[in-house]
N, C-alpha and C positions, 0 to 999 in steps of 0.2 A: 795227776795219776798217769803212769806209763800207758802208752797206746795199747801195748799188749794186754794190759789189764782192763782197759776201757772196753775193748772189743766184746769179750765175752759177757761183760756186764750189760752192755747195750743190747747184744743179741737176746739176752733174757728179758730185758725191759720191753723190747720190741715184740716179744713173743715169737721170735724167729727160732729160738732154741728152746722155748717153754710154751708151747701152743695153748691157746685159750680153749675152753671147753666147746665153744661154738663161734660162728661168724659174728653173731650179735654181740657175744661177750668180748671178742676181740676188737670190735668197733668201740664198745664201752670203754675198754682198757686204753685204746689209742686216742679216743676222743675225736681226732680228725686226721684223716689221711688224704694226701693230695691226689686229686682225681680229675684233672682237666682231661687226661685220657681215661675214659670212663671205665674201660676194661681193666686198666691197670690198678685203679683204686679198688676195684671189686677182687682183683687177683691178690692185692696186698693184704686184704682181710682174710681171704680163703687161705692163704699160705701161713697165716698166723693162727689157725685153728686146727683142732683135732680132725681126724677124718679126712675125707676127699670131697670137700664141698665143690659143687659145680656152679657154673655161671647162672644156670637157672635157678638154683637154690638160693643164691645171693640176690638175684633179682626179685624173688618172692619177699624178701625183707623190705624192699623198696615199695612193692605193691601193697604190702601189709601196713605201711607206715612206720616201720621200725627204724629204717635208715632213710635219709634225705641227702641230696647234694646241693651245695650252696656256696656262695663266694664268702667263705668265713674269715680267710686271712689273705693278706697281700694281694687282694684283687684276684685270687685264684681259687678254683673249684676244689672243694673237699667234701669227702663223704663223712657225715656225722651222725651219731644217734639223734633221731627226731627229738627226743626230749631235751637234748642239750642246745638245740640250735638257737633259741631265743636268747639265752643268757650269754652264749658265746658271742653273737652279734652285738650284744649289749656292751661288750668290751671292746670289740674290733670294728664294728660297723661305721660309727661316726668318723673315724680316722680315714677309713676307706672312701667314705663319701666326700671328705674333704680333699683327698688326694685326687679323686676323680673329678672334681668340680671344673678345673681348667679344660679338661677334655670335654666335659658337657658343654661348656661355653663354645668351644670350637665347633661342636656339632650342632649348635643351636637349640640345645635342650635346656631352656630356661625354666623358671618355676612355673610358668603357664603350661608348657609342654609336659613337664613331669607330673603336674596335677592332672592333666588330661590322661595321661598314661596310667595313672593310679585308678582314675574313675573308670575308664573303659576296661582295663584288665580285671579290676574287681567285679564288674558287672559280667564279664564273659566267664569268669571262673566261679562265680558264687553258685552255691547249690550243689557242690562237689564236682563241678565240671573240671576236666583235666584236659590241657591243650598242649600240643608241641610247640617248639619254638616258631616254626613256620606258621602255624595257625595263629599264635599270639602276635606275630608281626602282621599278619592279615588283619587283625583287630586294630592294631595301631594305624596301619594304612587306611582303614576305614574311617578313622577318627582324625584323619588329616596329618598324621605324623609319619613322614616317610622313613621306613626302617632301614633304607640302604646305607651303605658306607658307615657301618657299625652303629648307627643311630638307634636302630632297633634293640641291638645287644646292650647297649649302654643304658637305654630307657628301662629295660626289663631288669637289668642288674641293679639299677637304683632302687627298685622295688624290693629285690632280694636282699639287699644290704640293710634295708629297713625291716626286714623280717615279715614283709607282706606275702611273698610268694617264695617257693623253693621248687626243686625238681624232685619228683616222687615216683609215680608208676613207671615202669620201663615199657618202652614201645617194642611190640613184638617184631621179629625179623625172620623171614624165611630163609633157611639154609645159610645162616650166618650169625656171627656173634652180635647180640644186641647191643646197640650203641647210643640210643637216645632215650630221653625221658620226657614225661609230660609235666608242665608246670601246674601247680595247685596253689590254693590259698592256704597259708600257714595256719590260719585260725580255725579252719575247717578240717584240714588234713591231719594235723598233729594233735592227738587226743591229751597228751600229757606233757607239761614242761616243767623241768627242774628249775629251782630258784635258790641258788647257793647264796648265803649271807654276804660273802665278798666275792663277786664274780671274778675280778682280776686276780685275786689269790688263788681262787679255785682253778683258774686257767693255768696258772704256773704249776700248781701241784699235779694237775692232770698231765701237763706236758713232761714234767720230771717222771711220773709214774710210767708214762709210755715211752720215754725217750732217754731217760737218765742213765748213767751219770752226765749231767749237763749244767751249764752255768745260766745266770740270768741273762747275759748278753746272747747265748744261744736261743734262749727263749724270746727275746725281743726280735730276733731274725725270724724265728718260726711263726711267731703271732702277728707280726707286722706292727709291733708297738715301739714306742720310744723307749730309749734305754731307762729314762726316769720312771716311766710307769712299770717297766719290767722289773727293775730292782726294787721298787717299793712293793710289788706283789711278792717278790721272793723274801722280803723282810718279814712277812707275816707267818708267825709260827704255825706248823701244822704237824700233827703226829705222823701223818703218811709219808713224810719225806724228812731227810736230815742232811746236814752239810758234812760230807766226808772228808772234804779238804777245803781249804779257804776258797770260797765261791763255787765249789763244786757239790752239786746236790744229787741225791739218789733216793730211790723209794725204800721203804721198809714196811712190811717184809718184801722181799724180792720174789718174783715168780720162780718156781721150782723147775730147773732144767729137766728136760726129758731125755733120758739116757740114749734112746735111739733116734734122736733128731738128727736129720742129715746134715752133714758138714758142708755140702755145696748146694747152693740155692740159686734158683732163677728168679729175679725180682723185676719188676716192671719199671717203665720210665717215671722219673720223679719219685723214686723210692724214698720213703721217710727215713730209712736207716742211713741213707746217703745224703739227703737234701736238707736235713732238719738242724744242721749245725753250722756254725761260722766256719770252723775248721773241719774240712771234709777229708784231710790226709789220715784221719783215724781209720777211716773205711777204705781209703783208695790211696795208693802210692802217689806221691806228687806227679811223677812222670806219666801217670795215666789219667789225670784229672781232665785233660783237654779232650781225650777220647770219649769220656763219659759225658762231660758238660757241667753246667749249661754252656751250649755253643752260642754263636752269633744270633741264632734264631730262637734262643732261649730254651731249646730242647735239652733234656737230660735223658740219655739212652737207658734202655733196660740193661741190668747188670747181672753178672755171675759172681756169686760170692763163694769163697772157700775159707772156712773158718773165720768169717767176719771180714775178710779182705777181698776187694774188687780184683779179680783175676781176668775178667773178660766182659764183653757185652754180647747182645744176641738180638736177633731181629725176627719179626713175625707179622704177617698181615691178618687183620681181622675183617677183610673185605669179603663180601659175598662169594662163596665158592672157594675162597682161600684159606679160610680159618682152619681147615683141616690138613693143611700142608704142615710139614715139620718145621719147627723153629730152627734157625741157623745160628750156632754159636760162633763167636770171634774171639778167641783167647788172646789176651794181651801179653801173656808171657807163656812160652811153650810148656813150662812144667807148672803152670798154675793150678790145674786140677786134673784128676784122672779122667780120661775120655768117658768111662762108664758112669762116673759120678755126674758129670755134665749131662749125659744123655739122660740119666735117671730125673735129674732136677728139671730138664726141659720137657720130659715125659709127664711130670706132674702138672706142669703148666698146660700141656696139650690136652690132658684129660679134663682139666678144668674148662678150658675155653670151648671145647666141643660138647660138654656134658649138659 
């Protein structure tokens, strides 16, 4: 399919031109949005829903257990509906653990240390307790597991990849955008878990519904799975998707585009519309890929979209006392988008992050 035809279809699938009724509906539609920058993952959901959701409104979905954040794919934090966490990790968790094993050995996290981690973290969180990462690291330190040098992070991540803990309630913050969550036991915090008959096939379908048109190879990248597993999942028939060209899948029915949806959007770092495919030139002209990333540090910058094409980047600090400052645009092409449209797009983000 020609790139000019792919862009409007993907904008619809991503709910960027066809917003969902609510943030929770947007999360269910997308299934997983990248969120190692926590504010960006929450903005990704807000900008895909009707109305003007604020940061506080999205935070309440984490506090209520509707949404959680976990390392669901590629060793990277994503926001997912709580009910979908267990089965998604059932598809992706083992491979992530295998890939993390060499690093665990380097850090001295063997079977005994990981067993101790599970025992003391379960005890600390049991009964509905919720602890920050710093507090959990204190628990590990008290059990003789030094959390420094990434040992604590990898120890806790190993529990998360096995579906034992996840990040739930948001930690309040005075005069600044909230940035941190508390860890909870999944078995206590998540009230309901979905159980699809074929989890790998379900993961492929949900990816296509929220990201298509796309290929099985795109799905393999997004989910962090082997090509063999991805292509086998794509081969399972499902009425929710269909093959529109050889190897290219799309949802049916498609979300209905909203007539007054803005043509210029300000989206956060690691935005799904940009990052979720092997070929990112559909969204971004090749000459601008280096400006967006991933860079040498792995960072992918916030982007400005005009009619589905990256025309610039932008920056903003969520530090205490600075989150009320105006976001700063950096257009990559002089005629990329009208100044008023860029200002309106950044204004919608500013209202979200300060609300």
